[in-house]
N, C-alpha and C positions, 0 to 999 in steps of 0.2 A: 944656464941654457946654452945649447949649441946654436948660436945665432946664424952661423953660416948655413946650417941645415934648414933652419926656420925660413930664411930668406929664399933658399932654393925651392922649398916646398910651396911657399906662398906664390912665388912667380910662376911655378908650374901650374898652379891652380887658377891664377887670375890674369896672367900675362900682363902684369903691371910691375914696372921696375921698383925695386925696394932696396934699402940699405940700412945697416945697423950701426949705431954709434955708442960709444961710452962717453957720456958728456958731449963734447964737441969733437971728440977724436973718432975718426972713421975706423970701423972694424972690417966690414965686408959688405958685398952687394950681390944682387942677382938681377939679370935682365937689363942691365945698363949697357950703354954703347961702348964703354971701355972700362978697363980696370982703374982703380983709384977712387977717390972721393967724388961722387957724382953730384953732390948738392952743396958745394961751398958757399953759394950765394943764398940759397933757400933756407938752409938749416937755421941760421941765426934769427931770421924772421919768424920761423915756426916756433922756435924755443921761447921767444919773447911772449908768444900768445898763450903758452901753457900746453896742457895735454888733455884730451886730443885737440889738435888744431888743424885748420885748413887755410891755405894761402892760394889765391888765384893770381897768376902772373899776368902781365900785360898781353901775352899771346893767348890768354884764356885757358892755359893749362892749369889743372888742379894739382896741388901738392899737399900731402898730409903728414902729420907727426903724431906719434903715440908713444908715450913714455911707459917703460916697463914698471913692474911692481917695486923693484929695488930703488927707484928714483934716480938711478944713474944712467942706465941703458935706455935707448929709444930707437924707434924705427921711423924712417922717412920713406914715403912712397910717392910715385908720380914721375913724370907728368901724366895726367889722364885728361882726355878731351871728350866733350859731349858730342862733337861733330867730327866728320872726317878731317884729317890733317891737311891743311892747305900750304901752298908755297910760303905765304906770309908767316904761318906758324913756324915752319921749318927754319926760315931765315931769322926770325926773332929768337928762336931757341939757340941757334948757332951763335948769334951775336951775344946773348947773355952768357954763354958758356965759352966764349972766345975760341970757337971752332973755326978753322980756316975754310974758305969757300970750296976748296977742292974736295972736301969731305961731304959735300951736299948730298950726293947719292946715298952714301952710307947712313947719314942722319935721317934722310927721308925714309929709307927702308926701316930704320929703327923706330921712328915715331909712328910710321904707318902700321907697324905690327903690334902696337899697344891697343888693348881692348878699349872700346868706348864706354864711358860711364856718364850718366846724367849727374848733375850736381848732387841731388838727393841720394842717388845710389852710392856715390863716393863718400858722402857723409856717413851713411849707414855702414859702409865697409870700415871706416875709421872706428865707429862705435863697436863693431864686432871685434876688431883687433884689440881695442881697449879692454873689452870684456875677457878675451882669451889671455891677455897678458897680465891683467890685474884682478880679474874675478868680480869687477864692479860693473853693474849695468847702468848706463846713463840714457837719458832721454834726448831725442833729436832736437826738439825745440829749445829746451833750456841750455843744452851744451853749446850749441852753435848760434844762439841768439835769434832763432827764427821767430820767437814769440815776443821779441823786444818791441815795445810800442813807441819807441823813440821816433821812428819814421812816420807813424801816424800823426804825432804831434807836429813834426816838421811840415808835413803836407798840409795839415789843417791850418797852420800859421800862414803858409804861402797862399793857400786857397782863399782864406779870408781876405788877405791883402789884395790879391788879384781880382776877386769878386767885387770888393768895394770899389776898386778903380774902374772896373768895367761898368758898374752901375752909375758911377759918377759921370762917365763919358757917354753913357747910353749905348754901349757896344754890346751886341749879342751875336752868338754863333749863327743862329738861323739856318742850320743845315738839317735839322731833324726831319722835317716833312719832305725835304728833297731826298734824303736818304731812304725814307720809307717808300716813296714812289719808285725809286731806283730798285730797291730790294724786291718789291712786288713784281716788277717787270722781269727780274732775273728768276724769281720763283716760278713765274708763269712761263718761262722759256720763250721770251719774245725779243730776240736780239734786234730786229729791225725797229720796233717801237722804242727800244731802249736807246738805240743809236740816235733816233730823232729827238728823244727826250734829252739826252746828254748834249747834243748840238744846241738845242734851244736854251738849255740851262747855261751853256758856255757863253751864249750871246746876251742873255738877259738876267741871269741870277746875280743878286747882290748879297752874297753871303760872306761871312767872316770865318776864316779858319783859325782855330786856336793855336797858340804858340806852343810848339812841341820841341823846338831846338833853337840853337843860337845862330846857325848858318842856314841860308836858303836851301842848300842841297840836302842837309840833314833834316830840315823841316819837311821837305817834299818826300823824303824817304820814310820818315816816321808817319806822315799822313797816309802814304801808300800802304804801309804795313797794317795800320789800324783799319783802313778801308777793306783790304782784301780779307782780313780776318772776319770782319763783319759780313762781307759778301759770301764767304764760304760757309760760315756757321748758321747764318740767319736767312740765307736765300738759296744757295746751291743745294745744300743737304735737304732742307725742307722741300725743295723743288723736285727732289728725286735723284740727285747725283749720289753715286756711291760714296760712303763716308771716307774710306781710305783713299780713294781717287781724289776726293776734294782736298784732303789734308796734304797729299803729295803735290797737288797742283799749287796750293798755297805756298808750300815750301819752295817749289821751283820758281814761282813768281818773285818771292822775297829774295831768293838768291840772285835772280837776274836784276832785280832792283838795286841790290847792294853793289853790283858791278858797274852801274851807270855813274858817269862822272859829271853830268850836267842836270840842272833842274828841269830843263826842257825835255830831256830824254825820259826822266821819271814821270813827268806829266803826261807824256805820250803813252807810256806804259800804263799809267793809271786810267787813261781814257779807254784803252782797248781791253784792259783786263775784265771789267764787268760784262762787256759784250761777249767775250770768249766764254765766260761762265754761263751766260744766258744761252748761247748756242749749245753748249754741252748739256745743259738742263733740257733743252728742247729735244736733243737727240736721245736722251734717256727717259723721257716721259712716255707713259703708256700710250701707244698708238691707238687710234680709233679702230674699233672692231676686235681688239685683243682683250681676252678675258684676264682677270686678275691672276688666275692660276698659271696661265701660259706666260704672262709678263713676269711673274715671279721666277719662273724657270729661265726665262731669257736673262734676267739679272743674275741669277745663279751662275749661268754659263759664262756671262761676261766677266764676272769677278773671279772665275776659276780657269780662265782661258790658258794660263800657263801651267796648268796641271793636267795630268793624263785622264781627264774625265771622259765618260762615255754616256750613251743614252741610259744605261742602267743606273748610273749615278744620279742623273736628272730625275728619273722615275722614282728613285729612292728618296730624293729631296722633296719631291712633290707630294708624296704620300698617296698618290693615285695609282690605279692599275696601269700596267704597261699599255694595254690595248686602248684604254680611255685617253691616256696622254698622247699616244701616237696619233690617234684620230683628231684630237684637238689641235695639235701642231699642224697636221695636214690641212685641216679646215681653215685655220686662222693665218698660217704663215705660208701655206702652199709647199711645204717641204717637211722632210722627216727631222727628227731630233738630231740625228747624226749629221745630216746635211747642214743644219743650222749651226752646230758646233764648228764644223769646218768653215762655214761662212764667216763666223766670228774670228776664227784663227787667221783667215786670209785678210780680213779687214785690219786686224792688228798688225799683220805682216806688212801691209801697205804703209801703215803709219810708221813702223820701225824703219822701213826702207827709205821713206821720205824724210823723216826728221832725225834719224840717228845714223851714225857710221858703223853700227854693229855689223859684223860679218854675216854672211849667209848661214854659216855653220852655227853661229851664236843664235840667230833668229830661229832657225829650224829646231834647235835644241830647246830654246825657251818656249816655243809653241808646241812642243811635244810631237813633232813629226818623227817618223821612224828613222829618217836619214836626211841629209841635205839634198840628195838627188830626188827623194820623194817630195820634199818641199818644193823644189824647183819644177818638177813635173806637174804637180797639182796647181801651183801658181800659174804656170803657163797655160794650162788647160782652161782655167777660169778667166784669165785676163788677156789671153792671147799675146802675151809678151813674157819674157823671162824676168825673174826678180832683178837681175843685173840691169836689164834694159829699162825697167821701171825706175830703178834708183837713178840711173843716168839721166832720165827724162825729168824727174820730179825732185830730186834730192835738194833740200834747202832752197827751193824756189821762192 
């Protein structure tokens, strides 16, 4: 086999670095940051595991190994990441590979250009490579131990011991009914009542948090992650929040939580997070006097605001006649469909100006204005100030 051509074609198709070996001897590579053996530290670990094999480094990069049919040659690929590459990933990678600090920019560019893969996607890619190189089809669960019940036994053992000790000490979590009350207030979109409920609970509740980590900071973060997942899936989405918006907000909150360095800061974030969700649910609930069909169109517009939608698209989505839907919008919202689309774009523009540092050109393009000047003129006409003046007044206040 022409391993050099194989590596070149694989990288061109997947944008994932790859190298070929004869035993432990380096042959060739493609997509790596420099010539020479790119995997001197990873290859021995992978070969010990057999083929196909996967290794997850301490910087959460995935590396894979697949042996060819001849039993001698093999391919190593990676690193692949499931999330955008961070400064920590870059510095860890440089440290492991003894790369000097002055090459930071080069390595950051190299790692940032690698396609993102979830862990399961990466495993399936290894199985595909194994099939193309050996002709043998393998199953995901059995090959990589996903169906191994060892962890179930370990957890069962630990659970039995901790449950026994908790019963002996008469200790209970006691948070279930508190959580249900909180979730109901979020689902109902009642931030003021939720705020009062949380304050009262902080002063009077005698509940026990389960042990989720060995340090107070990690404990607080793990509790936060569990809580926001519950809030999003079992309160915000059932309360009417857009599913994708909810998941994005969960991701954002968890990322912010991970940046915090004190337990107090995490607790503060945890207190404000459910109130934020309740406010957002309230904003997205069907207003009084609005029919289901018009509200459905309002939600459609809100979730497609960064696309070049028009009144015709809304009419098509509704399945109603143009005349009927135009009349309903006028009666219930006091404006045309086109005017409501513009109103949504401008409200989103205010949010982007207030909470991000995106340029006016980026915002106008994102919101599908014909030009930056058009965006500026429409914004000033509606709000009696330029986008620049609005940002200067409200940005990150």
